[in-house]
PDB file of N, CA, C and O in Angstrom:
ATOM      1  N   MET A   1       0.967  -0.948  -0.460  1.00  0.00           N
ATOM      2  CA  MET A   1      -0.207  -0.088   0.303  1.00  0.00           C
ATOM      3  C   MET A   1       0.855   1.080  -0.046  1.00  0.00           C
ATOM      4  O   MET A   1       1.944   0.966   0.514  1.00  0.00           O
ATOM      5  N   LYS A   2       0.659   2.278  -0.971  1.00  0.00           N
ATOM      6  CA  LYS A   2       1.197   3.147  -1.434  1.00  0.00           C
ATOM      7  C   LYS A   2       0.179   4.481  -0.243  1.00  0.00           C
ATOM      8  O   LYS A   2      -0.795   4.338   0.496  1.00  0.00           O
ATOM      9  N   THR A   3       1.061   5.697  -0.607  1.00  0.00           N
ATOM     10  CA  THR A   3       0.036   6.977  -0.049  1.00  0.00           C
ATOM     11  C   THR A   3       1.216   7.809  -0.965  1.00  0.00           C
ATOM     12  O   THR A   3       2.402   7.721  -1.283  1.00  0.00           O
ATOM     13  N   LYS A   4       0.115   8.610  -1.138  1.00  0.00           N
ATOM     14  CA  LYS A   4       0.471  10.110  -1.835  1.00  0.00           C
ATOM     15  C   LYS A   4      -0.026  11.389  -1.370  1.00  0.00           C
ATOM     16  O   LYS A   4      -1.247  11.445  -1.230  1.00  0.00           O
ATOM     17  N   THR A   5       0.712  12.533  -1.071  1.00  0.00           N
ATOM     18  CA  THR A   5      -0.101  13.587  -0.521  1.00  0.00           C
ATOM     19  C   THR A   5      -0.571  14.691  -1.739  1.00  0.00           C
ATOM     20  O   THR A   5       0.282  15.168  -2.487  1.00  0.00           O
ATOM     21  N   LYS A   6      -1.878  15.012  -1.848  1.00  0.00           N
ATOM     22  CA  LYS A   6      -2.219  15.429  -2.969  1.00  0.00           C
ATOM     23  C   LYS A   6      -3.114  17.141  -2.895  1.00  0.00           C
ATOM     24  O   LYS A   6      -3.711  17.469  -1.869  1.00  0.00           O
ATOM     25  N   ASN A   7      -3.072  17.805  -3.792  1.00  0.00           N
ATOM     26  CA  ASN A   7      -3.861  19.025  -2.915  1.00  0.00           C
ATOM     27  C   ASN A   7      -5.250  18.583  -3.948  1.00  0.00           C
ATOM     28  O   ASN A   7      -5.147  18.321  -5.146  1.00  0.00           O
ATOM     29  N   LYS A   8      -6.329  18.577  -3.285  1.00  0.00           N
ATOM     30  CA  LYS A   8      -7.373  18.969  -3.987  1.00  0.00           C
ATOM     31  C   LYS A   8      -8.197  20.016  -4.029  1.00  0.00           C
ATOM     32  O   LYS A   8      -8.110  20.693  -3.005  1.00  0.00           O
ATOM     33  N   ILE A   9      -9.158  20.515  -5.013  1.00  0.00           N
ATOM     34  CA  ILE A   9      -9.720  22.069  -5.309  1.00  0.00           C
ATOM     35  C   ILE A   9     -11.082  21.801  -4.993  1.00  0.00           C
ATOM     36  O   ILE A   9     -11.811  21.115  -5.708  1.00  0.00           O
ATOM     37  N   ILE A  10     -11.429  22.337  -3.925  1.00  0.00           N
ATOM     38  CA  ILE A  10     -12.921  22.606  -3.849  1.00  0.00           C
ATOM     39  C   ILE A  10     -13.215  24.303  -4.272  1.00  0.00           C
ATOM     40  O   ILE A  10     -12.392  25.215  -4.192  1.00  0.00           O
ATOM     41  N   HIS A  11     -14.583  24.392  -4.718  1.00  0.00           N
ATOM     42  CA  HIS A  11     -14.616  25.559  -5.863  1.00  0.00           C
ATOM     43  C   HIS A  11     -16.444  25.704  -5.167  1.00  0.00           C
ATOM     44  O   HIS A  11     -17.371  24.948  -5.460  1.00  0.00           O
ATOM     45  N   GLU A  12     -16.508  27.058  -4.094  1.00  0.00           N
ATOM     46  CA  GLU A  12     -18.174  27.118  -3.853  1.00  0.00           C
ATOM     47  C   GLU A  12     -18.174  28.361  -4.071  1.00  0.00           C
ATOM     48  O   GLU A  12     -17.066  28.834  -3.819  1.00  0.00           O
ATOM     49  N   GLY A  13     -19.040  29.243  -4.489  1.00  0.00           N
ATOM     50  CA  GLY A  13     -19.597  30.919  -4.710  1.00  0.00           C
ATOM     51  C   GLY A  13     -18.238  31.182  -5.292  1.00  0.00           C
ATOM     52  O   GLY A  13     -17.699  30.657  -6.266  1.00  0.00           O
ATOM     53  N   GLU A  14     -17.833  32.054  -4.527  1.00  0.00           N
ATOM     54  CA  GLU A  14     -16.657  33.224  -5.246  1.00  0.00           C
ATOM     55  C   GLU A  14     -15.139  32.494  -4.320  1.00  0.00           C
ATOM     56  O   GLU A  14     -13.998  32.953  -4.361  1.00  0.00           O
ATOM     57  N   TYR A  15     -15.432  31.728  -3.835  1.00  0.00           N
ATOM     58  CA  TYR A  15     -14.422  31.330  -3.153  1.00  0.00           C
ATOM     59  C   TYR A  15     -14.013  29.588  -3.536  1.00  0.00           C
ATOM     60  O   TYR A  15     -14.855  28.713  -3.739  1.00  0.00           O
ATOM     61  N   MET A  16     -12.440  29.391  -3.564  1.00  0.00           N
ATOM     62  CA  MET A  16     -11.739  28.342  -4.543  1.00  0.00           C
ATOM     63  C   MET A  16     -10.552  27.727  -2.520  1.00  0.00           C
ATOM     64  O   MET A  16      -9.947  28.383  -1.672  1.00  0.00           O
ATOM     65  N   ALA A  17     -10.743  26.757  -2.644  1.00  0.00           N
ATOM     66  CA  ALA A  17     -10.018  26.011  -1.925  1.00  0.00           C
ATOM     67  C   ALA A  17      -8.660  25.309  -1.907  1.00  0.00           C
ATOM     68  O   ALA A  17      -8.739  24.555  -2.877  1.00  0.00           O
ATOM     69  N   GLU A  18      -7.592  25.151  -1.412  1.00  0.00           N
ATOM     70  CA  GLU A  18      -7.256  23.817  -2.042  1.00  0.00           C
ATOM     71  C   GLU A  18      -6.812  23.523  -0.639  1.00  0.00           C
ATOM     72  O   GLU A  18      -6.276  24.324   0.126  1.00  0.00           O
ATOM     73  N   VAL A  19      -7.159  22.046  -0.362  1.00  0.00           N
ATOM     74  CA  VAL A  19      -7.088  20.918   0.639  1.00  0.00           C
ATOM     75  C   VAL A  19      -6.238  20.054   0.626  1.00  0.00           C
ATOM     76  O   VAL A  19      -6.259  19.316  -0.359  1.00  0.00           O
ATOM     77  N   GLU A  20      -4.943  19.746   1.917  1.00  0.00           N
ATOM     78  CA  GLU A  20      -4.280  18.709   1.112  1.00  0.00           C
ATOM     79  C   GLU A  20      -4.848  17.780   1.918  1.00  0.00           C
ATOM     80  O   GLU A  20      -5.542  18.056   2.897  1.00  0.00           O
ATOM     81  N   VAL A  21      -4.581  16.694   1.546  1.00  0.00           N
ATOM     82  CA  VAL A  21      -5.422  15.352   1.162  1.00  0.00           C
ATOM     83  C   VAL A  21      -3.888  14.161   1.330  1.00  0.00           C
ATOM     84  O   VAL A  21      -2.821  14.529   0.840  1.00  0.00           O
ATOM     85  N   THR A  22      -3.969  13.042   1.920  1.00  0.00           N
ATOM     86  CA  THR A  22      -3.451  11.766   1.838  1.00  0.00           C
ATOM     87  C   THR A  22      -3.776  10.964   0.861  1.00  0.00           C
ATOM     88  O   THR A  22      -4.341  10.195   1.639  1.00  0.00           O
ATOM     89  N   MET A  23      -3.974  10.275  -0.510  1.00  0.00           N
ATOM     90  CA  MET A  23      -4.440   9.496  -1.046  1.00  0.00           C
ATOM     91  C   MET A  23      -4.003   8.149  -0.926  1.00  0.00           C
ATOM     92  O   MET A  23      -2.822   7.839  -1.083  1.00  0.00           O
ATOM     93  N   THR A  24      -4.990   7.254  -0.626  1.00  0.00           N
ATOM     94  CA  THR A  24      -4.141   5.924  -0.288  1.00  0.00           C
ATOM     95  C   THR A  24      -3.913   4.886  -1.890  1.00  0.00           C
ATOM     96  O   THR A  24      -4.754   5.115  -2.760  1.00  0.00           O
ATOM     97  N   TYR A  25      -3.251   4.235  -2.091  1.00  0.00           N
ATOM     98  CA  TYR A  25      -3.240   3.421  -3.212  1.00  0.00           C
ATOM     99  C   TYR A  25      -3.044   2.051  -2.600  1.00  0.00           C
ATOM    100  O   TYR A  25      -2.564   1.801  -1.494  1.00  0.00           O
ATOM    101  N   ASN A  26      -3.636   0.952  -3.788  1.00  0.00           N
ATOM    102  CA  ASN A  26      -3.288  -0.295  -3.476  1.00  0.00           C
ATOM    103  C   ASN A  26      -3.831  -0.694  -4.935  1.00  0.00           C
ATOM    104  O   ASN A  26      -4.123  -0.047  -5.941  1.00  0.00           O
ATOM    105  N   ASP A  27      -3.832  -2.515  -4.473  1.00  0.00           N
ATOM    106  CA  ASP A  27      -3.983  -3.211  -5.896  1.00  0.00           C
ATOM    107  C   ASP A  27      -5.526  -3.466  -6.227  1.00  0.00           C
ATOM    108  O   ASP A  27      -5.956  -4.003  -7.247  1.00  0.00           O
ATOM    109  N   ASP A  28      -6.445  -2.851  -4.899  1.00  0.00           N
ATOM    110  CA  ASP A  28      -8.060  -3.703  -5.485  1.00  0.00           C
ATOM    111  C   ASP A  28      -8.470  -2.200  -6.422  1.00  0.00           C
ATOM    112  O   ASP A  28      -7.814  -1.181  -6.639  1.00  0.00           O
ATOM    113  N   ASP A  29     -10.009  -2.670  -6.873  1.00  0.00           N
ATOM    114  CA  ASP A  29     -10.729  -1.903  -7.503  1.00  0.00           C
ATOM    115  C   ASP A  29     -11.128  -0.467  -7.196  1.00  0.00           C
ATOM    116  O   ASP A  29     -11.459   0.243  -8.147  1.00  0.00           O
ATOM    117  N   TRP A  30     -11.130   0.044  -5.933  1.00  0.00           N
ATOM    118  CA  TRP A  30     -11.214   1.054  -5.343  1.00  0.00           C
ATOM    119  C   TRP A  30     -10.177   1.825  -5.436  1.00  0.00           C
ATOM    120  O   TRP A  30     -10.611   2.609  -4.592  1.00  0.00           O
ATOM    121  N   SER A  31      -9.124   2.313  -5.747  1.00  0.00           N
ATOM    122  CA  SER A  31      -7.493   2.219  -5.067  1.00  0.00           C
ATOM    123  C   SER A  31      -7.731   3.836  -6.737  1.00  0.00           C
ATOM    124  O   SER A  31      -8.012   3.661  -7.923  1.00  0.00           O
ATOM    125  N   PRO A  32      -7.491   4.948  -6.093  1.00  0.00           N
ATOM    126  CA  PRO A  32      -7.022   5.491  -4.891  1.00  0.00           C
ATOM    127  C   PRO A  32      -8.784   5.800  -4.020  1.00  0.00           C
ATOM    128  O   PRO A  32      -9.964   5.861  -4.366  1.00  0.00           O
ATOM    129  N   TYR A  33      -7.954   5.922  -2.730  1.00  0.00           N
ATOM    130  CA  TYR A  33      -8.800   6.724  -2.140  1.00  0.00           C
ATOM    131  C   TYR A  33      -8.808   7.701  -0.920  1.00  0.00           C
ATOM    132  O   TYR A  33      -7.758   8.093  -0.411  1.00  0.00           O
ATOM    133  N   LEU A  34      -9.956   8.047  -0.508  1.00  0.00           N
ATOM    134  CA  LEU A  34      -9.240   8.822   0.922  1.00  0.00           C
ATOM    135  C   LEU A  34      -9.622   8.349   2.336  1.00  0.00           C
ATOM    136  O   LEU A  34     -10.584   7.581   2.367  1.00  0.00           O
ATOM    137  N   SER A  35      -9.093   8.639   3.424  1.00  0.00           N
ATOM    138  CA  SER A  35      -9.352   8.506   4.678  1.00  0.00           C
ATOM    139  C   SER A  35     -10.766   9.563   4.705  1.00  0.00           C
ATOM    140  O   SER A  35     -11.261  10.522   4.113  1.00  0.00           O
ATOM    141  N   ILE A  36     -11.004   8.608   5.866  1.00  0.00           N
ATOM    142  CA  ILE A  36     -12.464   9.218   6.460  1.00  0.00           C
ATOM    143  C   ILE A  36     -12.568  10.445   6.985  1.00  0.00           C
ATOM    144  O   ILE A  36     -13.474  11.259   6.810  1.00  0.00           O
ATOM    145  N   GLU A  37     -11.375  10.565   7.789  1.00  0.00           N
ATOM    146  CA  GLU A  37     -10.863  12.177   8.100  1.00  0.00           C
ATOM    147  C   GLU A  37     -10.484  12.749   7.217  1.00  0.00           C
ATOM    148  O   GLU A  37     -10.892  13.910   7.193  1.00  0.00           O
ATOM    149  N   ASP A  38      -9.784  12.437   6.335  1.00  0.00           N
ATOM    150  CA  ASP A  38      -9.575  13.466   4.917  1.00  0.00           C
ATOM    151  C   ASP A  38     -11.132  13.659   4.172  1.00  0.00           C
ATOM    152  O   ASP A  38     -11.312  14.411   3.213  1.00  0.00           O
ATOM    153  N   ALA A  39     -11.768  13.167   4.551  1.00  0.00           N
ATOM    154  CA  ALA A  39     -13.094  12.943   3.417  1.00  0.00           C
ATOM    155  C   ALA A  39     -13.930  14.287   4.363  1.00  0.00           C
ATOM    156  O   ALA A  39     -14.477  15.188   3.727  1.00  0.00           O
ATOM    157  N   GLU A  40     -13.947  14.292   5.757  1.00  0.00           N
ATOM    158  CA  GLU A  40     -14.528  14.984   6.495  1.00  0.00           C
ATOM    159  C   GLU A  40     -13.983  16.170   6.340  1.00  0.00           C
ATOM    160  O   GLU A  40     -14.697  17.094   5.952  1.00  0.00           O
ATOM    161  N   LYS A  41     -12.688  16.368   6.597  1.00  0.00           N
ATOM    162  CA  LYS A  41     -11.790  17.572   5.896  1.00  0.00           C
ATOM    163  C   LYS A  41     -12.528  18.250   4.703  1.00  0.00           C
ATOM    164  O   LYS A  41     -13.031  19.365   4.842  1.00  0.00           O
ATOM    165  N   LEU A  42     -12.575  17.697   3.762  1.00  0.00           N
ATOM    166  CA  LEU A  42     -13.241  18.306   2.499  1.00  0.00           C
ATOM    167  C   LEU A  42     -14.393  18.712   2.589  1.00  0.00           C
ATOM    168  O   LEU A  42     -14.776  19.800   2.159  1.00  0.00           O
ATOM    169  N   ASP A  43     -15.164  17.784   3.228  1.00  0.00           N
ATOM    170  CA  ASP A  43     -17.077  18.501   3.749  1.00  0.00           C
ATOM    171  C   ASP A  43     -17.045  19.543   4.531  1.00  0.00           C
ATOM    172  O   ASP A  43     -17.879  20.436   4.382  1.00  0.00           O
ATOM    173  N   THR A  44     -16.061  19.612   5.516  1.00  0.00           N
ATOM    174  CA  THR A  44     -15.939  20.418   6.605  1.00  0.00           C
ATOM    175  C   THR A  44     -15.272  21.971   5.865  1.00  0.00           C
ATOM    176  O   THR A  44     -15.550  23.080   6.321  1.00  0.00           O
ATOM    177  N   VAL A  45     -14.660  21.817   5.054  1.00  0.00           N
ATOM    178  CA  VAL A  45     -14.180  23.238   4.121  1.00  0.00           C
ATOM    179  C   VAL A  45     -15.523  23.294   3.130  1.00  0.00           C
ATOM    180  O   VAL A  45     -16.254  24.284   3.154  1.00  0.00           O
ATOM    181  N   ARG A  46     -15.735  22.403   2.447  1.00  0.00           N
ATOM    182  CA  ARG A  46     -17.128  23.268   1.446  1.00  0.00           C
ATOM    183  C   ARG A  46     -18.154  23.615   2.112  1.00  0.00           C
ATOM    184  O   ARG A  46     -18.600  24.706   1.755  1.00  0.00           O
ATOM    185  N   LEU A  47     -18.844  22.989   3.151  1.00  0.00           N
ATOM    186  CA  LEU A  47     -19.867  23.702   3.922  1.00  0.00           C
ATOM    187  C   LEU A  47     -19.214  24.799   4.910  1.00  0.00           C
ATOM    188  O   LEU A  47     -20.181  25.335   5.452  1.00  0.00           O
ATOM    189  N   ALA A  48     -18.140  25.327   5.352  1.00  0.00           N
ATOM    190  CA  ALA A  48     -17.696  26.817   5.575  1.00  0.00           C
ATOM    191  C   ALA A  48     -17.583  27.248   4.465  1.00  0.00           C
ATOM    192  O   ALA A  48     -17.206  28.401   4.674  1.00  0.00           O
ATOM    193  N   LEU A  49     -17.642  27.132   3.527  1.00  0.00           N
ATOM    194  CA  LEU A  49     -17.249  27.817   2.420  1.00  0.00           C
ATOM    195  C   LEU A  49     -18.850  28.676   1.997  1.00  0.00           C
ATOM    196  O   LEU A  49     -19.042  29.862   1.732  1.00  0.00           O
ATOM    197  N   ARG A  50     -19.808  27.528   2.074  1.00  0.00           N
ATOM    198  CA  ARG A  50     -20.861  27.803   1.608  1.00  0.00           C
ATOM    199  C   ARG A  50     -21.569  28.531   2.144  1.00  0.00           C
ATOM    200  O   ARG A  50     -22.345  29.263   1.530  1.00  0.00           O
ATOM    201  N   GLN A  51     -21.418  28.483   3.989  1.00  0.00           N
ATOM    202  CA  GLN A  51     -21.411  29.994   4.945  1.00  0.00           C
ATOM    203  C   GLN A  51     -21.027  30.815   5.039  1.00  0.00           C
ATOM    204  O   GLN A  51     -21.363  31.618   5.909  1.00  0.00           O
ATOM    205  N   ASN A  52     -20.102  31.016   4.154  1.00  0.00           N
ATOM    206  CA  ASN A  52     -18.774  32.244   3.920  1.00  0.00           C
ATOM    207  C   ASN A  52     -18.179  32.368   5.528  1.00  0.00           C
ATOM    208  O   ASN A  52     -18.016  33.512   5.952  1.00  0.00           O
ATOM    209  N   ASP A  53     -17.885  31.331   6.340  1.00  0.00           N
ATOM    210  CA  ASP A  53     -16.751  30.377   7.791  1.00  0.00           C
ATOM    211  C   ASP A  53     -15.238  30.515   6.776  1.00  0.00           C
ATOM    212  O   ASP A  53     -14.543  29.565   6.415  1.00  0.00           O
ATOM    213  N   LEU A  54     -15.010  31.939   6.478  1.00  0.00           N
ATOM    214  CA  LEU A  54     -13.482  32.015   6.195  1.00  0.00           C
ATOM    215  C   LEU A  54     -12.646  31.413   6.861  1.00  0.00           C
ATOM    216  O   LEU A  54     -11.724  30.673   6.515  1.00  0.00           O
ATOM    217  N   LYS A  55     -13.074  31.831   8.074  1.00  0.00           N
ATOM    218  CA  LYS A  55     -12.278  31.239   9.454  1.00  0.00           C
ATOM    219  C   LYS A  55     -11.915  30.083   9.358  1.00  0.00           C
ATOM    220  O   LYS A  55     -10.786  29.687   9.068  1.00  0.00           O
ATOM    221  N   THR A  56     -13.260  29.193   9.699  1.00  0.00           N
ATOM    222  CA  THR A  56     -12.841  27.617   9.799  1.00  0.00           C
ATOM    223  C   THR A  56     -12.025  26.846   8.780  1.00  0.00           C
ATOM    224  O   THR A  56     -11.118  26.031   8.949  1.00  0.00           O
ATOM    225  N   ALA A  57     -12.696  27.412   7.464  1.00  0.00           N
ATOM    226  CA  ALA A  57     -11.701  26.895   6.366  1.00  0.00           C
ATOM    227  C   ALA A  57     -11.009  27.154   6.410  1.00  0.00           C
ATOM    228  O   ALA A  57     -10.307  26.146   6.479  1.00  0.00           O
ATOM    229  N   SER A  58     -10.192  28.291   6.444  1.00  0.00           N
ATOM    230  CA  SER A  58      -9.131  28.652   6.233  1.00  0.00           C
ATOM    231  C   SER A  58      -8.013  27.895   7.327  1.00  0.00           C
ATOM    232  O   SER A  58      -6.816  27.937   7.041  1.00  0.00           O
ATOM    233  N   LYS A  59      -8.518  27.136   8.714  1.00  0.00           N
ATOM    234  CA  LYS A  59      -7.931  26.633   9.240  1.00  0.00           C
ATOM    235  C   LYS A  59      -7.198  24.984   8.527  1.00  0.00           C
ATOM    236  O   LYS A  59      -6.182  24.299   8.643  1.00  0.00           O
ATOM    237  N   LEU A  60      -8.610  24.991   7.713  1.00  0.00           N
ATOM    238  CA  LEU A  60      -7.880  23.571   6.808  1.00  0.00           C
ATOM    239  C   LEU A  60      -7.081  23.549   5.457  1.00  0.00           C
ATOM    240  O   LEU A  60      -6.460  22.544   5.114  1.00  0.00           O
ATOM    241  N   ALA A  61      -7.113  24.499   4.832  1.00  0.00           N
ATOM    242  CA  ALA A  61      -6.862  24.670   3.313  1.00  0.00           C
ATOM    243  C   ALA A  61      -6.746  26.371   3.133  1.00  0.00           C
ATOM    244  O   ALA A  61      -7.310  27.210   3.835  1.00  0.00           O
ATOM    245  N   LYS A  62      -6.064  26.550   2.261  1.00  0.00           N
ATOM    246  CA  LYS A  62      -5.450  27.762   1.259  1.00  0.00           C
ATOM    247  C   LYS A  62      -6.630  27.812   0.657  1.00  0.00           C
ATOM    248  O   LYS A  62      -7.187  26.927   0.007  1.00  0.00           O
ATOM    249  N   ILE A  63      -7.129  29.325   1.003  1.00  0.00           N
ATOM    250  CA  ILE A  63      -8.647  29.900   0.766  1.00  0.00           C
ATOM    251  C   ILE A  63      -7.961  31.242  -0.213  1.00  0.00           C
ATOM    252  O   ILE A  63      -7.002  32.000  -0.068  1.00  0.00           O
ATOM    253  N   TYR A  64      -9.010  31.056  -1.242  1.00  0.00           N
ATOM    254  CA  TYR A  64      -8.566  32.155  -2.669  1.00  0.00           C
ATOM    255  C   TYR A  64     -10.151  32.964  -3.362  1.00  0.00           C
ATOM    256  O   TYR A  64     -11.156  32.510  -3.911  1.00  0.00           O
ATOM    257  N   HIS A  65      -9.857  33.842  -3.117  1.00  0.00           N
ATOM    258  CA  HIS A  65     -11.463  34.377  -3.886  1.00  0.00           C
ATOM    259  C   HIS A  65     -11.218  34.903  -5.234  1.00  0.00           C
ATOM    260  O   HIS A  65     -10.335  35.613  -5.715  1.00  0.00           O
ATOM    261  N   LEU A  66     -12.055  34.451  -5.600  1.00  0.00           N
ATOM    262  CA  LEU A  66     -12.503  34.332  -7.351  1.00  0.00           C
ATOM    263  C   LEU A  66     -13.135  35.528  -8.135  1.00  0.00           C
ATOM    264  O   LEU A  66     -14.344  35.759  -8.106  1.00  0.00           O
ATOM    265  N   THR A  67     -12.318  36.197  -8.768  1.00  0.00           N
ATOM    266  CA  THR A  67     -13.094  37.526  -9.201  1.00  0.00           C
ATOM    267  C   THR A  67     -13.276  37.142 -11.199  1.00  0.00           C
ATOM    268  O   THR A  67     -12.384  37.010 -12.036  1.00  0.00           O
ATOM    269  N   PRO A  68     -14.248  37.095 -11.299  1.00  0.00           N
ATOM    270  CA  PRO A  68     -14.810  37.109 -12.544  1.00  0.00           C
ATOM    271  C   PRO A  68     -14.055  38.177 -13.273  1.00  0.00           C
ATOM    272  O   PRO A  68     -13.934  39.343 -12.896  1.00  0.00           O
ATOM    273  N   ILE A  69     -13.483  37.557 -14.535  1.00  0.00           N
ATOM    274  CA  ILE A  69     -13.073  38.686 -16.176  1.00  0.00           C
ATOM    275  C   ILE A  69     -14.201  39.106 -16.670  1.00  0.00           C
ATOM    276  O   ILE A  69     -14.775  38.134 -17.162  1.00  0.00           O
ATOM    277  N   ASN A  70     -14.973  40.309 -16.820  1.00  0.00           N
ATOM    278  CA  ASN A  70     -15.150  40.305 -17.741  1.00  0.00           C
ATOM    279  C   ASN A  70     -14.767  40.900 -19.374  1.00  0.00           C
ATOM    280  O   ASN A  70     -14.436  42.078 -19.503  1.00  0.00           O
ATOM    281  N   CYS A  71     -14.832  40.150 -20.351  1.00  0.00           N
ATOM    282  CA  CYS A  71     -14.200  40.575 -21.481  1.00  0.00           C
ATOM    283  C   CYS A  71     -14.860  41.379 -22.665  1.00  0.00           C
ATOM    284  O   CYS A  71     -14.184  41.709 -23.639  1.00  0.00           O
TER     285      CYS A  71
END
C-alpha cells in the first residue's frame, strides 16, 4: 500500500479552497481512496465556504477569492 499527498480543489461560490489530503493506493478496484478524516475535512471546508465561514475554512485549507473577468 502506497500513500501520496495531493491537493484537492473545492469551488463554492466566489471562493476556492486548496485542501491537502493523503491518497492511499493499493491493488484493489477502489484505489485510490481517502481516509475518513480527509473526506470529513473536505466536507467541512465545503460547508464552511458555503456559509462564508472563512475562518474555519482557512484553518484546514488555503482559501482564494475568485474574481470574474469580463471581456
